[in-house]
N, C-alpha and C positions, 0 to 999 in steps of 0.2 A: 465475441471475445470472452475469454475465461479469466479467472483469477489465477493465472499461471506465471511462472518465471519468464516464459517467452513473452507474454503480454506485458509484464512489468519491464522487461528489457527494452521494449519499444518506447517506454515513458522515461526511463532513466537515461542519463547521458551515455553516449557510446562507450563501450568497454567497461561500464560499471558492473555488469553481470557477465560472468563467463562460466562455461561448462568445462570442467577439467575431469575427465574420467566420469565418475558418477557423483562428482561434487559440483554444486552450484556455488560459485565464489562471488561475493559482493566486494568490489574494490572501492573502499571508502575514499581513496585519493582521487579516483575518477569521479566519484559522486560529488565531491567538494571542489574538484579542480585545483586542489592544493595538496602538497605533500603532508602526510600526517605520521605520527608515531604514538607510542603508548601514553605520552604525556599530553597529547592533543585532547581538546574538549570533545565530548561525544554529543553535546547538545545540538549543534548545527547539523551533524550527521543524522541524528535521530529525526529532526524536523524535516530534512530533505527526504529521508526515506518515507516518513509518514505522509508528506505532501505527495510523493509519487504514488503511494497506495490510495490516497484520497482521489488523485487524478484517475487512477485505474478504475476505481469504483464509479466515478462519473462517466468514464468511457463505456464501461460495461452497461450502466443504466441507460445511456443514450442509445446503445445498440439494442437493448431489450425493448425500449420504447418504440424503436423503428421497425421491429418485427411485426409480422402480420399473422395472427393477432398479436398485439403488443403484450409484453410481459410486465408485471409489476416490478418496480425498482428493488434492488437488493440493498441490504444494510450491511456494510462491511467497515470501511473507514470513512469518517466524515470530519470536516473542519468547520469550526465556528469561531468568529471573532467575538470575544467576550471582554469584559472589563469596562472601563470608561474611556472617554476621549483622551483624558490625561494619562491613563495607564492601560493602553490596549494590550490584550493578550490573545493568543491563538490557542484554541483547545482542539486537540485531535481525539476522536473517539473510535475505538476499534471494537466491533461487536461480532461475535461468532456464536451461533446456536450450537448447543451440544445435545447429543443423545444421552439423556440422563441415566440410561442403563449402563453406558460406557463412560460417561462424562468426558474428561479431557482427552481420553484415548480415542474418542470418536467425534471430532469436531465436524460440523456439517457445513460444507462449502455452500455459501448462499447463492452462488451462480449456477449450481447444479440442480435445477428443478425442471 
């Protein structure tokens, strides 16, 4: 499995991602299963998308571990429970290596090795 929109679409709710011409559209209403508008909070949507990316990373790493020979895990999106028992928080981290000669114009896909 790769870090592709196709792979992400298998983790997101049905119809959350669609291909229209050459555009990949993310339907936030399908992601939350609720109607939204411009006044809607983006917090829950962001968390659901980050959770899906974290799940995709876990899926990719499970497949890499099952290959023969196995491949080392990738670092892309991770989730950690932080804070205290009285004030728990979830922290998502997104890491992408860069080719320093190109920097942000040349991000390195961690699953392509």
